[in-house]
Backbone as a chain_set.jsonl record, in Angstrom:
{"seq": "MGKAAKKRSRQQQEAVLERTREGDFLARPAVGNYLTIAAAVTFQFVLILLPLVGPAGSIAPHASKNFAAFLSVVLLALVLSGLAVFSKVKRRRIDGSPLPFLSMALTGASLFVLFALFTGLLSI", "coords": {"N": [[136.018, 69.571, 80.247], [138.208, 71.087, 78.119], [141.609, 72.403, 77.818], [141.635, 74.416, 75.938], [138.994, 75.293, 75.868], [138.705, 76.264, 78.472], [140.539, 78.35, 78.329], [139.323, 79.961, 76.407], [136.935, 80.638, 77.76], [137.968, 82.062, 79.897], [139.117, 84.192, 78.537], [136.806, 85.34, 77.522], [135.571, 86.141, 79.908], [137.424, 88.038, 80.789], [137.148, 89.895, 78.733], [134.525, 90.746, 79.173], [134.79, 91.921, 81.712], [136.508, 94.004, 81.026], [134.849, 95.517, 79.354], [132.922, 96.381, 81.205], [134.453, 97.889, 82.919], [135.107, 100.063, 81.356], [132.618, 100.937, 80.73], [129.354, 101.433, 81.998], [128.871, 102.464, 85.354], [127.014, 101.274, 87.12], [126.802, 98.707, 86.134], [128.821, 97.19, 87.077], [129.968, 94.295, 88.886], [130.436, 94.422, 91.693], [129.078, 96.699, 92.515], [126.321, 96.122, 92.291], [126.206, 94.056, 94.18], [126.922, 95.414, 96.565], [124.833, 97.258, 96.72], [122.688, 95.519, 97.111], [123.326, 94.439, 99.611], [123.227, 96.769, 101.165], [120.514, 97.364, 100.849], [119.354, 95.163, 102.116], [120.226, 95.502, 104.769], [119.02, 97.955, 105.333], [116.338, 97.202, 105.081], [116.208, 95.557, 107.266], [116.333, 97.477, 109.271], [113.851, 98.611, 108.786], [112.193, 96.577, 109.71], [112.924, 96.618, 112.382], [111.991, 99.113, 113.139], [109.293, 98.819, 112.932], [107.41, 98.733, 115.14], [106.922, 101.476, 115.529], [104.827, 102.292, 113.919], [102.889, 100.61, 114.607], [100.128, 99.28, 116.624], [100.491, 100.593, 119.172], [102.194, 102.732, 118.518], [100.693, 104.187, 116.717], [98.766, 105.533, 118.16], [100.072, 107.274, 119.712], [101.068, 110.574, 120.888], [102.877, 111.694, 119.123], [102.488, 110.515, 116.634], [102.455, 111.204, 113.938], [105.082, 111.961, 113.426], [106.336, 109.533, 113.904], [105.234, 108.079, 111.779], [106.319, 109.479, 109.585], [109.077, 109.039, 109.954], [109.228, 106.255, 109.732], [108.222, 105.92, 107.147], [110.223, 107.196, 105.641], [112.412, 105.459, 105.992], [111.417, 103.118, 104.857], [111.074, 103.964, 102.207], [113.743, 104.487, 101.553], [114.805, 101.884, 101.7], [113.355, 100.763, 99.604], [114.273, 102.244, 97.389], [117.027, 101.576, 97.39], [116.903, 98.762, 97.012], [115.608, 98.683, 94.558], [117.503, 99.969, 92.923], [119.511, 98.053, 93.156], [118.364, 95.848, 91.844], [118.106, 96.963, 89.279], [120.82, 97.421, 88.666], [121.85, 94.807, 88.717], [120.378, 93.603, 86.694], [121.268, 95.031, 84.493], [123.886, 94.12, 84.509], [123.386, 91.472, 83.983], [122.587, 91.522, 81.323], [124.985, 91.968, 80.092], [126.796, 89.823, 80.747], [125.261, 87.551, 81.191], [124.543, 86.822, 83.797], [122.959, 85.25, 86.689], [119.419, 85.64, 87.526], [118.519, 88.299, 89.755], [117.288, 87.259, 92.39], [117.15, 87.686, 95.217], [117.391, 90.48, 95.454], [115.121, 91.233, 94.058], [113.185, 90.115, 95.715], [113.551, 91.655, 98.035], [112.755, 94.137, 97.028], [110.065, 93.593, 96.465], [109.148, 92.983, 99.067], [109.555, 95.449, 100.327], [107.79, 97.033, 98.841], [105.4, 95.798, 99.605], [105.328, 96.398, 102.376], [105.166, 99.165, 102.204], [102.681, 99.429, 100.911], [101.052, 98.248, 102.889], [101.454, 100.088, 104.905], [100.258, 102.459, 103.924], [97.638, 101.63, 103.597], [96.795, 101.195, 106.132], [97.098, 98.783, 107.394], [99.137, 98.171, 109.144], [98.678, 99.485, 111.52], [96.726, 98.229, 112.891]], "CA": [[136.329, 70.825, 79.589], [139.62, 71.084, 77.758], [142.375, 73.617, 78.088], [141.241, 75.461, 74.982], [137.697, 75.832, 76.3], [138.953, 77.077, 79.667], [141.219, 79.562, 77.91], [138.318, 80.786, 75.755], [136.015, 81.191, 78.749], [138.715, 83.072, 80.65], [139.231, 85.364, 77.677], [135.485, 85.97, 77.477], [135.368, 86.821, 81.185], [138.271, 89.232, 80.801], [136.551, 90.861, 77.814], [133.347, 91.296, 79.851], [135.283, 92.829, 82.75], [137.051, 95.191, 80.373], [133.716, 96.334, 78.89], [132.26, 97.037, 82.334], [135.352, 98.912, 83.465], [135.011, 101.24, 80.51], [131.221, 101.315, 80.544], [128.489, 101.953, 83.033], [129.257, 102.192, 86.74], [126.053, 100.371, 87.746], [126.915, 97.353, 85.6], [129.921, 96.46, 87.733], [129.423, 93.286, 89.804], [130.521, 94.825, 93.097], [128.073, 97.73, 92.785], [125.064, 95.423, 92.54], [126.305, 93.339, 95.452], [126.893, 96.377, 97.664], [123.48, 97.801, 96.808], [121.834, 94.486, 97.707], [123.653, 94.378, 101.038], [122.683, 97.982, 101.786], [119.058, 97.235, 100.874], [119.0, 94.174, 103.142], [120.438, 96.136, 106.081], [117.984, 98.966, 105.498], [115.078, 96.509, 105.336], [116.28, 95.114, 108.659], [115.927, 98.64, 110.064], [112.398, 98.727, 108.628], [111.59, 95.614, 110.628], [113.18, 97.072, 113.75], [111.166, 100.295, 113.384], [107.885, 98.483, 112.717], [106.52, 99.154, 116.241], [106.589, 102.905, 115.46], [103.548, 102.483, 113.242], [101.986, 99.566, 115.083], [98.995, 99.756, 117.434], [100.896, 101.546, 120.213], [102.78, 103.92, 117.912], [99.716, 104.974, 115.955], [97.936, 106.344, 119.057], [100.961, 108.161, 120.466], [100.899, 111.985, 120.501], [103.802, 112.014, 118.027], [102.262, 109.476, 115.628], [102.8, 111.695, 112.597], [106.541, 111.885, 113.309], [106.632, 108.102, 113.757], [104.863, 107.714, 110.414], [107.285, 110.085, 108.667], [110.36, 108.348, 110.103], [109.086, 104.913, 109.173], [108.073, 106.067, 105.704], [111.522, 107.524, 105.037], [113.258, 104.261, 105.986], [110.848, 102.196, 103.86], [111.41, 104.483, 100.876], [115.173, 104.263, 101.343], [114.971, 100.457, 101.39], [112.794, 100.548, 98.274], [115.186, 102.82, 96.4], [118.248, 100.767, 97.341], [116.637, 97.457, 96.4], [115.327, 98.928, 93.141], [118.793, 100.195, 92.264], [120.228, 96.773, 93.1], [117.766, 95.071, 90.751], [118.491, 97.623, 88.033], [122.241, 97.171, 88.45], [122.095, 93.398, 88.41], [119.798, 93.298, 85.384], [122.228, 95.555, 83.513], [125.011, 93.192, 84.499], [122.914, 90.232, 83.361], [122.591, 91.732, 79.875], [126.364, 91.929, 79.597], [127.475, 88.532, 80.862], [124.359, 86.42, 81.426], [124.491, 86.466, 85.22], [121.626, 84.774, 87.079], [118.452, 86.645, 87.954], [118.737, 88.755, 91.137], [116.092, 86.899, 93.15], [117.157, 88.328, 96.53], [117.103, 91.906, 95.266], [113.706, 91.334, 93.683], [112.391, 89.825, 96.916], [113.623, 92.844, 98.892], [111.912, 95.16, 96.417], [108.684, 93.189, 96.697], [108.836, 93.133, 100.497], [109.459, 96.885, 100.61], [106.526, 97.489, 98.268], [104.319, 95.295, 100.442], [105.299, 97.185, 103.613], [104.669, 100.49, 101.835], [101.247, 99.26, 100.685], [100.415, 98.012, 104.192], [101.516, 101.327, 105.671], [99.283, 103.422, 103.421], [96.272, 101.12, 103.747], [96.49, 101.121, 107.546], [97.198, 97.411, 107.904], [100.151, 98.075, 110.199], [98.234, 100.112, 112.763], [95.59, 97.449, 113.452]], "C": [[137.835, 70.853, 79.352], [140.289, 72.405, 78.061], [141.964, 74.761, 77.165], [139.924, 76.106, 75.405], [137.859, 76.707, 77.535], [139.602, 78.404, 79.295], [140.234, 80.525, 77.241], [137.375, 81.433, 76.778], [136.706, 82.252, 79.603], [138.872, 84.341, 79.826], [137.9, 86.096, 77.573], [135.21, 86.734, 78.772], [136.193, 88.097, 81.259], [137.711, 90.311, 79.882], [135.329, 91.53, 78.451], [133.78, 92.275, 80.927], [135.838, 94.12, 82.154], [135.935, 96.11, 79.885], [133.037, 97.054, 80.048], [133.159, 98.067, 82.992], [135.237, 100.205, 82.68], [133.59, 101.795, 80.474], [130.56, 101.864, 81.793], [128.94, 101.532, 84.428], [128.327, 101.179, 87.398], [126.171, 98.941, 87.261], [128.061, 96.564, 86.232], [129.359, 95.48, 88.755], [129.415, 93.729, 91.257], [129.443, 95.842, 93.448], [126.728, 97.09, 93.098], [125.072, 94.684, 93.862], [126.222, 94.296, 96.638], [125.509, 96.997, 97.833], [122.515, 96.792, 97.433], [122.079, 94.381, 99.204], [123.079, 95.591, 101.764], [121.155, 97.917, 101.87], [118.62, 96.25, 101.95], [119.159, 94.764, 104.544], [119.365, 97.188, 106.345], [116.624, 98.32, 105.757], [115.059, 95.935, 106.749], [115.895, 96.259, 109.596], [114.421, 98.876, 109.958], [111.708, 97.796, 109.617], [111.787, 96.019, 112.084], [112.256, 98.24, 114.099], [109.671, 100.03, 113.223], [106.976, 98.857, 113.889], [106.163, 100.644, 116.236], [105.23, 103.15, 114.831], [102.555, 101.387, 113.607], [100.873, 100.139, 115.926], [99.39, 100.795, 118.485], [101.442, 102.836, 119.615], [101.782, 104.788, 117.181], [98.8, 105.809, 116.844], [98.773, 107.302, 119.908], [100.751, 109.61, 120.016], [101.789, 112.393, 119.321], [103.684, 110.981, 116.904], [102.642, 109.946, 114.224], [104.31, 111.672, 112.371], [106.993, 110.437, 113.173], [106.371, 107.645, 112.319], [105.891, 108.233, 109.418], [108.636, 109.377, 108.74], [110.3, 106.959, 109.478], [108.979, 104.973, 107.652], [109.407, 106.359, 105.031], [112.431, 106.299, 104.975], [112.735, 103.253, 104.965], [111.185, 102.669, 102.445], [112.888, 104.317, 100.559], [115.443, 102.805, 100.992], [114.456, 100.147, 99.988], [113.717, 101.077, 97.179], [116.45, 101.972, 96.275], [118.008, 99.415, 96.675], [116.295, 97.612, 94.926], [116.593, 99.185, 92.345], [119.601, 98.903, 92.152], [119.681, 95.904, 91.977], [118.184, 95.654, 89.412], [119.947, 97.333, 87.681], [122.496, 95.728, 88.035], [121.474, 92.976, 87.081], [120.685, 93.842, 84.272], [123.425, 94.622, 83.383], [124.629, 91.898, 83.788], [122.903, 90.355, 81.838], [123.99, 91.619, 79.295], [126.921, 90.516, 79.607], [126.565, 87.349, 81.166], [124.343, 85.942, 82.862], [123.092, 85.959, 85.574], [120.714, 85.929, 87.504], [118.688, 87.036, 89.416], [117.505, 88.505, 92.014], [116.032, 87.597, 94.512], [116.816, 89.813, 96.419], [115.643, 92.121, 94.889], [112.799, 91.066, 94.878], [112.403, 91.006, 97.88], [112.762, 93.981, 98.341], [110.44, 94.849, 96.651], [108.266, 93.355, 98.146], [108.702, 94.607, 100.874], [108.166, 97.466, 100.041], [105.336, 97.028, 99.101], [104.202, 96.093, 101.736], [104.776, 98.589, 103.331], [103.156, 100.455, 101.6], [100.508, 99.082, 102.008], [100.414, 99.279, 105.037], [100.427, 102.308, 105.22], [97.843, 102.929, 103.538], [95.873, 100.981, 105.214], [96.559, 99.723, 108.134], [98.176, 97.278, 109.065], [99.657, 98.624, 111.536], [97.061, 99.368, 113.408], [96.002, 96.806, 114.748]], "O": [[138.628, 70.665, 80.275], [139.663, 73.374, 78.489], [141.951, 75.924, 77.566], [139.762, 77.323, 75.308], [137.233, 77.761, 77.643], [139.274, 79.449, 79.858], [140.286, 81.735, 77.463], [137.056, 82.618, 76.68], [136.079, 83.239, 79.988], [138.77, 85.446, 80.36], [137.864, 87.326, 77.539], [134.679, 87.844, 78.74], [135.712, 89.123, 81.74], [137.783, 91.498, 80.198], [135.119, 92.732, 78.289], [133.197, 93.352, 81.048], [135.655, 95.2, 82.716], [136.046, 97.332, 79.983], [132.621, 98.204, 79.905], [132.661, 99.033, 83.571], [135.263, 101.298, 83.246], [133.386, 102.981, 80.217], [131.141, 102.655, 82.537], [129.34, 100.388, 84.647], [128.784, 100.318, 88.15], [125.677, 98.034, 87.929], [128.236, 95.382, 85.934], [128.375, 95.791, 89.426], [128.466, 93.433, 91.982], [128.946, 95.844, 94.573], [126.068, 97.472, 94.064], [124.076, 94.677, 94.585], [125.523, 94.014, 97.612], [125.063, 97.233, 98.956], [121.628, 97.171, 98.198], [121.133, 94.247, 99.979], [122.511, 95.459, 102.849], [120.57, 98.367, 102.855], [117.618, 96.48, 102.626], [118.311, 94.544, 105.409], [118.86, 97.294, 107.462], [115.841, 98.827, 106.56], [113.995, 95.84, 107.362], [115.213, 96.042, 110.598], [113.787, 99.294, 110.927], [110.75, 98.188, 110.283], [110.915, 95.787, 112.92], [111.79, 98.341, 115.234], [108.867, 100.951, 113.368], [105.843, 99.271, 113.647], [105.19, 101.037, 116.879], [104.553, 104.117, 115.177], [101.503, 101.26, 112.98], [100.681, 101.355, 115.952], [98.679, 101.784, 118.663], [101.186, 103.919, 120.142], [101.993, 105.992, 117.035], [98.121, 106.706, 116.346], [98.235, 108.049, 120.725], [100.307, 109.852, 118.894], [101.471, 113.342, 118.604], [104.689, 110.618, 116.292], [103.106, 109.147, 113.41], [104.771, 111.398, 111.263], [107.92, 110.141, 112.42], [107.173, 106.926, 111.724], [106.293, 107.509, 108.507], [109.271, 109.14, 107.712], [111.223, 106.546, 108.776], [109.585, 104.16, 106.953], [109.688, 105.823, 103.959], [113.151, 106.122, 103.992], [113.524, 102.602, 104.28], [111.54, 101.861, 101.587], [113.248, 104.036, 99.416], [116.225, 102.521, 100.085], [115.058, 99.352, 99.267], [113.912, 100.419, 96.157], [116.892, 101.683, 95.163], [118.82, 98.97, 95.864], [116.657, 96.755, 94.119], [116.747, 98.687, 91.23], [120.296, 98.688, 91.159], [120.45, 95.288, 91.238], [118.575, 94.916, 88.507], [120.265, 97.034, 86.53], [123.267, 95.465, 87.112], [121.994, 92.082, 86.414], [120.845, 93.204, 83.232], [123.912, 94.368, 82.282], [125.442, 91.303, 83.081], [123.184, 89.38, 81.14], [124.163, 91.222, 78.143], [127.458, 90.051, 78.602], [127.057, 86.241, 81.379], [124.144, 84.753, 83.11], [122.14, 86.212, 84.835], [121.173, 87.032, 87.8], [119.025, 86.178, 90.231], [116.769, 89.437, 92.338], [114.963, 88.054, 94.918], [116.033, 90.334, 97.214], [115.008, 93.072, 95.343], [111.764, 91.714, 95.035], [111.376, 91.326, 98.479], [112.117, 94.702, 99.102], [109.66, 95.737, 96.996], [107.16, 93.814, 98.428], [107.825, 94.968, 101.659], [107.52, 98.295, 100.682], [104.375, 97.775, 99.284], [103.094, 96.432, 102.152], [104.023, 99.142, 104.133], [102.437, 101.352, 102.041], [99.462, 99.692, 102.225], [99.478, 99.518, 105.8], [99.754, 102.915, 106.054], [96.92, 103.742, 103.575], [94.717, 100.677, 105.507], [96.118, 99.505, 109.263], [98.051, 96.364, 109.88], [100.184, 98.248, 112.583], [96.477, 99.853, 114.377], [95.201, 96.112, 115.375]]}, "num_chains": 1, "name": "protein.A"}
């Protein structure tokens, strides 16, 4: 790659950064990264709280409160991972970034846990 090509690619990158500074907040690269990190940490809390709706937690006298607490954390993880995917896809339209596989996997895992929670698979 010659000096002219490097200069052109640097100018293109600067133009993309300038468009995102003026444009949408969610299209900024840092926003998508922070949302993905927050979704991953929240999904870790989902895994930590999994015993609340497991066999022992589902027969406890406060099982409905356990269910509500677990559901709120799963929904938070789902919202954060969905926003991360949305943000990174918007960014991808601007500069051709790679697909957000990790964010999509977190969204899929959160949807699976939500499905398992409502079908009773977790309390078996």
